[in-house]
N, C-alpha and C positions, 0 to 999 in steps of 0.2 A: 504494500498499500503509500502512495506517495505520502512525501510530508503532508502534503495542502488536502488529500484527501482525509488525510487522521485529522489536523485539525479542523477540519469541518465537520466531521464525524465528532470528536469530542465538542465541538459550540453544539449541536444539531442533541446531544446528549443530556448536554445539563442544561438547553433548552427547554428538553422533554420533562429533565426532575423537576425543573423550578415548577413546571408549571402542574404538572401530580401533584406539588407538593403543596400551589397554592389551594388546589381542587378538594385534595387533603383537610387543610384550614378549613377551608369555607363548610366541609359536611361536617367536621366538629362542631364548629361554631353554630351549624344549624341542627342540630343535634341537641348543644348546649341550652339556647333558643327554646328550641321545642319539649324539653324540661323544664326551663322556668315555666314555661305557660299550661306546663299540663297536660302538652296534645298527645302526650303518647295513651293520659287516658281517655280523654276528652276533647278533640281539637274542637278549641275556638274560633269558629268559622267566620263570625262576625270582624276578628281581630286580626285575621291570620293575613288578606290581603298582602297588608304592608309587608308583614316580615316576610314571606314568600317573593315579596317582587325585590325584597335586601337581598335575598338568598340567591335569588333566579340572577340577577345584576352580576356577584358575586362571583357565581358558576362560572358564567361567561364570560368573565373577566379573565378569571384564571387560565381559560383558553387561546387568551390573547382576542377574544371578538367585543368590540364595544356595540352598544345596542342604542341607536339614535331611532328619532319620535319624527320621521318627515310633517307632520303634521298630529297635533297632541292630540294623543290616545283618550280619550274621554273615558270617566272609571264609573261605568252605567251598569244598570246589571241588562242582563238579557244571554240570549243561548252564541257566545262565540265562536267564529272560525277562521280556520288558516289555509292557507297553502301549506305543502309541507313538503320541505325538502332535505330534513337531515335530523338526527335525534339531538344536536343544536337546538331545533325551535322549540324545544321544551324550556330552556332556560331563556330564551329571547322572548317569549311568549307569556311564561310567567312575569318576564319585568316589567311588563309593560300592560298586560290584561289585568283586574281585579277575578278573573273565572277562575276555577278549581276543577281540575285534572280528571280525563276519567283514566282508566287501568283495567286491566284483566284482573278481575279476584285473586288469582296464584299472586300475581307481584306484589300485594302485598303478604306474601310469606317468605322475600327476598330477604338476606340477611342486607342490616344498615339501609338499604332502597327500599325496602319495605317498610322498617321502620319509619324511613321520612317520609313516605308518600302518605303514611297514615296519620304520620304529624303535621301533614300538608292539609287534612283533609279532602284528601282525593276519595275521587267517587268511586269506588272499584263496582265496576258489573259483574254481575252473573249471567254470564253467555249459555244460550242452551245449544243446541245444531245448529246456529246462522240464524237462530231468531232476535231478529233486529229490532223487530217491535216492541218487544217484552225490553228492552234496550231504552228503547224512545218514551218510555212509558215511566222506567224509573230516571232518567233526565226528566221528566219535564215533572217528575213529584218534586224534586232536587230543586226546580226551576220555580216551583211554586212555594217552597220553603224561601224564598228573598235569597238564594244562591246562586249566581252564576257559571256557565259550563264550558267549555272551550274544548273543541276536537276540530280532526283534518280531513274533511268531505271527500279529498282525493282517493283515502284509505290508503293510501302508499305517496313516498318517497320520490321525488322526480329532480332533472338537472338543473330546475332553478328558471327554465326559460320560458315556460308556458306552465299551467294551469291542465291537468288531465280532467277527465270528465268526474265529477265529482257525482258522487254517491247521497241522493236526497232522504234517504231513509228515517235517520234521527231526526231532521228537520221538523218532524210532527211533534217532537219537542215541544217547539216553537208554539207551535200551533193550538197544544193540545193548555199549555201555557200560558199563553197570550203575554208573548213578552218576543220585544225584536231579535234579530239575528242581526248581529254583527261582525263586520266581516274585517279581517283585517290581511294584511299581503306583508311578507317576508323579500327582502334580495340581499342574498350576501356578495359585497363587492370587496376587491383585492387592492392593492394599494394602487394599482396602475387603473383604477375606474373603471376594470370589467367583471365580468359575472366570479366571484370567485370559482375556481375547478377542484379545492379542495373541501371545501364545505359538504356538496351534496352526498349523500348516503342512499346512492341507490344500484339499482342494476345488483352485477355480481360480485360486487366490491365488500370486503368482510368487516366487520365491527374491529378489528385487529387495523387494518390497514387505513381502513376514517381513520379511527384513534389518533394513529402515525403521522396521517396526513393532518389534521385537524391540529395538530400538535406541532407540525414542522411550518406551520400556515404563520405569514406575519400580515400583521396590521386588515385584520378585514372588518369590516365594519358591516352589521348589520342592523341595514333599516327599514323601518317597520311604517308602513302607509295604511292608518284608519281607514275604512268610507262608510258610507253615508248608512245608517242601520235601516234595515226594511221589514217595515212591518208586515207581521202574518195573516193579519184581517184579510177576510177577502178571499185569499189563494188556496187554493189547494197543494196538495205538500210537490206533485208534478209541476204546479206551475213555479211556484216556490223554488223547486231543483230547477228549472229552465234561467230561473232572473237573477238567483246566487251565481252559476256557470256564467252568467254575460258578463257580471257584475266584478268578478272576478279577476276574468280574463283581459276584462277592462279595465281592471283595478291595478294587473300587475304589469303592465304594457305602460300605465301612468308612471308608476313607479322606478322601471327602468326608462323612464325618458326625464326621469326628474334628476337620477342619483348617477346615471351608469356615465362616463366618460368612449367608453367602449359598447354598442347595442348586441346584443349575443344573436350567434347567427340561427337562424330557426332550422 
């Protein structure tokens, strides 16, 4: 190995170590805050959003990702939706929205992450054999209690260039609970003003490979654009799905036009 490559490898390892240390510190801080709040026994959901937002901002920052609101994200009740590019979307949307996350019930049993998810007031979904209707009912009940929820209607991650076909089954929850749908869009931008190639987690890339790419990336900014809320009154679930699809596609194109110096090739 040449001396130049050796120095690069050492810098790379030191950079990764620093970020992992920052992530660990953030998680320990989150566990301590949850302990102080008594969140492991009964998550105080009325108080949690500001703690979750602070935790998520620190978590994104530990990976070197800065979160910027292109327009102020209003902290109002509703069913929140976002495009889905990366596992980094979780801390990013957690930074800007007051909504609670959805999770499969089994994740609540994971060590450390499961404890943090419980303490963060995560809504754990009991899934049947693809019974999305029952999931929508569970979300509607949660929304009716005054707690916001966020999910990713594409149901898969993308390269960040466009919004894939969205799945609108869970939008029924907004209709049943009579709350607005609040879309937000995310774009990860590198130091050259182009869409980051390090952040998207999709296709055949493994989690280990993705983590390395994110740890080795520098100066990535997550830009977030909130859209106008959609009142579900008078719409069927199918009509809402079509409307949201159009609004999110237009919103992502608008976001790219605002924050990119290099527009993506489709």
